[in-house]
Each structure stands twice: as C-alpha cells, then as structure tokens.
C-alpha positions in Angstrom: 48.9 10.4 -60.5 47.1 10.7 -63.8 49.2 10.7 -67.0 47.9 11.2 -70.6 50.3 10.5 -73.4 50.1 10.6 -77.2 52.5 8.5 -79.3 53.1 8.8 -83.1 54.8 5.6 -84.3 57.2 5.5 -87.3 54.7 3.3 -89.2 52.0 6.0 -89.0 50.0 4.6 -86.1 48.9 6.9 -83.3 48.1 5.9 -79.7 46.5 7.9 -77.0 47.2 6.3 -73.6 46.3 7.0 -70.0 48.0 5.7 -66.8 46.7 6.3 -63.4 47.4 5.2 -59.8 48.0 6.4 -56.3 51.4 7.2 -55.0 52.5 8.1 -51.4 55.1 10.8 -51.5 57.0 11.2 -48.3 57.6 14.8 -47.3 60.4 16.0 -45.0 60.4 19.5 -43.5 63.7 21.1 -42.7 65.6 24.4 -42.6 68.1 25.4 -45.3 70.2 28.5 -44.4 67.5 29.6 -42.1 64.7 29.3 -44.7 61.9 26.7 -44.5 62.4 23.9 -46.9 60.8 20.6 -47.9 62.1 17.4 -49.6 59.8 15.2 -51.6 60.9 11.6 -52.3 59.1 10.1 -55.3 59.0 6.3 -55.2 59.6 4.1 -58.2 56.2 3.1 -59.7 54.8 1.1 -62.6 51.2 1.6 -63.9 49.3 -0.1 -66.6 48.7 2.0 -69.7 45.1 2.0 -71.1 45.4 2.9 -74.8 42.7 3.7 -77.4 44.0 1.1 -79.8 45.4 -2.4 -79.1 49.1 -3.2 -79.9 51.0 -0.4 -78.2 54.5 -1.9 -77.5 55.0 -0.5 -74.0 52.0 -1.7 -71.9 53.2 0.0 -68.7 54.4 3.5 -67.6 57.5 3.2 -65.4 59.1 5.9 -63.3 62.4 5.0 -61.6 61.8 7.4 -58.6 63.7 10.5 -57.6 63.7 13.3 -55.0 63.5 17.0 -55.1 64.0 19.8 -52.5 62.3 23.2 -52.4 62.9 26.2 -50.3 60.1 28.7 -49.3 60.8 32.1 -50.7 58.1 34.7 -50.3 55.1 32.6 -51.0 56.7 30.3 -53.5 58.4 26.9 -53.2 61.5 27.1 -55.3 63.5 24.0 -56.3 67.2 23.8 -55.4 68.1 20.1 -55.3 69.0 18.3 -57.5 71.0 21.3 -58.8 69.1 21.3 -62.1 65.7 21.3 -60.4 63.8 24.2 -62.2 60.3 23.7 -60.9 58.6 26.2 -58.5 55.2 26.1 -57.0 52.8 29.0 -56.1 50.2 28.7 -53.4 46.7 27.7 -54.5 44.2 30.5 -54.4 
C-alpha cells in the first residue's frame, strides 16, 4: 500500500506526506446467484507518515478495516457488498 497525501492547514502551511507498508488481504472465492464472486477483507492498519516538513499533527495514517465483495460480470469485477460499493475492476492488459 502506498498513499500520497497533500494537506492544506488553516494557518496556511502545506504538508505533502507519504505512508507505505505491506498488507495481507484475504480473498474468499464463492458463487452468488450462479456467478463467480470474491470477497476481500481489508485489515485495520496503521502506517507512519513521512512528511516533507516537520510538525504535521497526525503522524500516522490509520485505516479501520473493511470488506468488499465483487461479482464477475463479463470480464469485470463489479462491487455489490456493502450495498454502496461502487468500485469495479477491469482485467489488466
């Protein structure tokens, strides 16, 4: 996981920060209404932020964890759970 962020503070300061680390994401394969599907379970993580200037008030990036399920339609993985999951993925060429 590599995350680049830019923050504009109310006092006019600007911070460019980067967080990176490795995360194992379990994948479960199953069938939903006869269609192939996968479930991804994203674990909670906390990575140190490396910022271009000292003094950024949030020294870590935190992600609480979640899950998402996708069904294979044609050649695309289309999100269906949680109900507001809007991501879809196309195969890499």
